[in-house]
C-alpha positions as CSV (number, residue, x, y, z in Angstrom):
1,M,8.6,-8.1,-0.9
2,R,5.1,-6.7,-1.3
3,E,3.1,-7.6,-4.4
4,L,-0.4,-6.6,-5.5
5,I,-2.2,-8.7,-8.1
6,L,-5.2,-7.1,-9.6
7,G,-7.7,-8.4,-12.2
8,G,-11.4,-8.9,-13.0
9,A,-13.5,-11.9,-12.1
10,R,-11.9,-15.1,-13.4
11,S,-8.9,-13.2,-14.8
12,G,-6.4,-15.7,-13.3
13,K,-5.2,-13.4,-10.5
14,S,-5.6,-16.0,-7.7
15,R,-4.0,-18.7,-9.8
16,L,-1.0,-16.4,-10.5
17,A,-0.7,-15.5,-6.8
18,E,-0.8,-19.1,-5.8
19,K,1.9,-20.0,-8.3
20,L,4.1,-17.1,-7.0
21,A,3.6,-18.3,-3.4
22,A,4.3,-21.9,-4.3
23,D,7.5,-20.9,-6.2
24,S,8.7,-18.7,-3.4
25,G,10.4,-21.5,-1.5
26,L,8.9,-20.2,1.7
27,A,6.3,-21.7,4.0
28,V,2.9,-20.3,2.8
29,T,-0.1,-19.1,4.8
30,Y,-3.2,-18.4,2.8
31,I,-5.3,-15.7,4.4
32,A,-8.9,-15.9,3.1
33,T,-11.2,-12.9,3.6
34,S,-14.3,-14.4,2.1
35,Q,-17.4,-15.6,4.0
36,A,-19.6,-18.4,2.7
37,L,-22.8,-16.4,2.9
38,D,-24.5,-18.2,0.0
39,G,-24.2,-21.3,-2.1
40,E,-22.3,-19.5,-4.9
41,M,-19.7,-18.2,-2.6
42,S,-19.4,-21.6,-0.9
43,S,-18.7,-23.1,-4.3
44,R,-16.0,-20.5,-5.0
45,I,-14.4,-21.2,-1.6
46,R,-14.4,-24.9,-2.3
47,L,-12.7,-24.5,-5.6
48,H,-9.9,-22.4,-4.0
49,R,-9.5,-25.0,-1.2
50,E,-9.2,-27.8,-3.7
51,R,-6.5,-26.0,-5.7
52,R,-4.3,-25.1,-2.8
53,P,-1.5,-27.4,-1.6
54,A,-2.4,-29.3,1.6
55,E,0.7,-28.1,3.4
56,W,-0.3,-24.5,3.2
57,A,-1.6,-23.0,6.4
58,L,-5.0,-21.3,6.3
59,I,-6.3,-18.4,8.2
60,E,-9.9,-17.2,7.6
61,E,-10.4,-13.6,8.6
62,P,-13.1,-11.4,7.1
63,I,-12.4,-8.2,9.1
64,E,-9.1,-7.9,11.1
65,L,-6.7,-8.3,8.2
66,A,-4.0,-6.0,9.6
67,R,-3.9,-7.9,12.9
68,V,-3.6,-11.3,11.1
69,L,-0.8,-10.0,8.9
70,R,1.1,-8.6,11.9
71,E,0.7,-11.8,13.9
72,S,1.6,-14.1,10.9
73,A,4.4,-12.4,9.0
74,N,8.0,-13.5,9.4
75,A,11.0,-13.6,7.2
76,E,10.6,-17.3,6.4
77,R,7.0,-17.1,5.4
78,C,4.9,-16.0,2.4
79,L,1.5,-14.6,3.2
80,L,-1.1,-14.7,0.4
81,V,-4.2,-12.6,1.0
82,D,-7.2,-13.4,-1.2
83,C,-8.8,-11.0,-1.5
84,L,-8.8,-7.3,-0.6
85,T,-12.1,-6.4,-2.2
86,L,-14.0,-9.1,-0.3
87,W,-12.3,-7.8,2.9
88,L,-13.5,-4.2,1.9
89,T,-17.0,-5.5,1.2
90,N,-17.1,-7.1,4.6
91,L,-16.1,-3.8,6.2
92,L,-18.7,-1.8,4.2
93,M,-21.4,-4.2,5.2
94,L,-20.7,-3.5,8.9
95,E,-22.0,0.0,8.2
96,D,-19.5,1.3,10.8
97,E,-17.5,4.1,9.2
98,A,-15.1,4.4,12.1
99,R,-14.3,0.6,11.9
100,L,-13.7,0.8,8.1
101,I,-11.3,3.7,8.5
102,A,-9.5,2.1,11.4
103,E,-9.0,-1.3,9.6
104,R,-8.0,0.3,6.4
105,E,-5.5,2.6,8.1
106,A,-4.1,-0.3,10.2
107,L,-3.5,-2.2,7.0
108,L,-1.9,0.7,5.1
109,D,0.2,1.8,8.1
110,G,1.6,-1.7,8.9
111,L,2.1,-3.2,5.4
112,S,5.5,-1.7,4.8
113,E,6.9,-2.9,8.1
114,L,6.0,-6.6,7.7
115,P,8.8,-9.1,7.3
116,G,8.7,-11.8,4.6
117,R,6.8,-11.9,1.4
118,I,3.2,-10.6,1.1
119,I,1.1,-11.3,-1.9
120,L,-2.2,-9.4,-2.0
121,V,-5.0,-10.3,-4.5
122,S,-7.8,-7.9,-5.4
123,N,-10.6,-7.4,-7.9
124,E,-10.2,-4.4,-10.2
125,S,-13.8,-3.2,-10.6
126,G,-13.3,0.3,-11.7
127,L,-12.9,-0.3,-15.4
128,G,-16.6,-0.6,-16.4
129,V,-19.8,1.4,-16.2
130,V,-20.3,3.4,-13.0
131,P,-22.8,1.2,-11.1
132,M,-26.2,2.4,-10.0
133,G,-26.8,2.7,-6.3
134,E,-25.0,4.5,-3.5
135,L,-23.4,1.4,-1.9
136,T,-22.1,0.0,-5.2
137,R,-20.6,3.4,-6.2
138,R,-19.0,3.7,-2.8
139,Y,-17.6,0.2,-3.1
140,V,-16.0,1.1,-6.5
141,D,-14.6,4.3,-5.1
142,E,-13.2,2.7,-1.9
143,A,-11.7,-0.1,-3.8
144,G,-10.0,2.3,-6.2
145,W,-8.5,4.4,-3.4
146,L,-7.4,1.2,-1.6
147,H,-5.7,-0.1,-4.7
148,Q,-3.9,3.1,-5.2
149,A,-2.6,3.2,-1.6
150,I,-1.6,-0.5,-1.6
151,A,0.1,-0.2,-5.0
152,E,2.2,2.7,-3.7
153,R,3.4,0.5,-0.9
154,C,4.2,-2.6,-3.1
155,Q,7.4,-3.4,-4.9
156,R,5.5,-5.2,-7.7
157,V,2.0,-4.7,-9.1
158,V,0.5,-7.0,-11.7
159,F,-2.7,-6.8,-13.7
160,T,-4.2,-10.0,-15.0
161,V,-6.4,-10.4,-18.1
162,A,-7.5,-13.8,-19.6
163,G,-4.9,-15.5,-17.4
164,L,-2.1,-13.3,-18.7
165,P,-0.1,-11.1,-16.3
166,M,0.8,-7.6,-17.3
167,L,3.5,-6.0,-15.2
168,L,2.5,-2.5,-14.0
169,K,5.3,-1.9,-11.5
170,G,8.5,-3.7,-10.4
171,T,10.6,-6.6,-11.5
172,P,9.3,-8.9,-14.2
173,L,7.7,-12.2,-13.2
């Protein structure tokens, strides 16, 4: 089963994903795409770590997400990826268009073939004002296109607002 959980900042999307993973009855591997590049991000990472069960495996991978998913997926495991938009940001910051395309296509091409349960978390950032600046506009565009492509490949898509899940596609929670 492939699931995409979207929402804004502090919408409850990660908490929902963690609950679904914990309730799956499978061994869980948490795949973190963030990097502690500043104090604020370090605090966010710490909060996520403190909230996760100690028995969950952790893989930190900011760039090669498709490879990690391929190597880690199996029928008896739930992989929780948090989050796609941080992964996308990491790729955009490389300023290597070929690498961005290759990593994105590797993820999209391989996602449907992976065994086990895959829960993908991502920030929905396309609901507000169009941001100023070329890079921020590109980020919003790339994230929107990525979300559309991922949602197409997922059996369930959920949008979270104020901690409340709204089913967009698939079986109810």
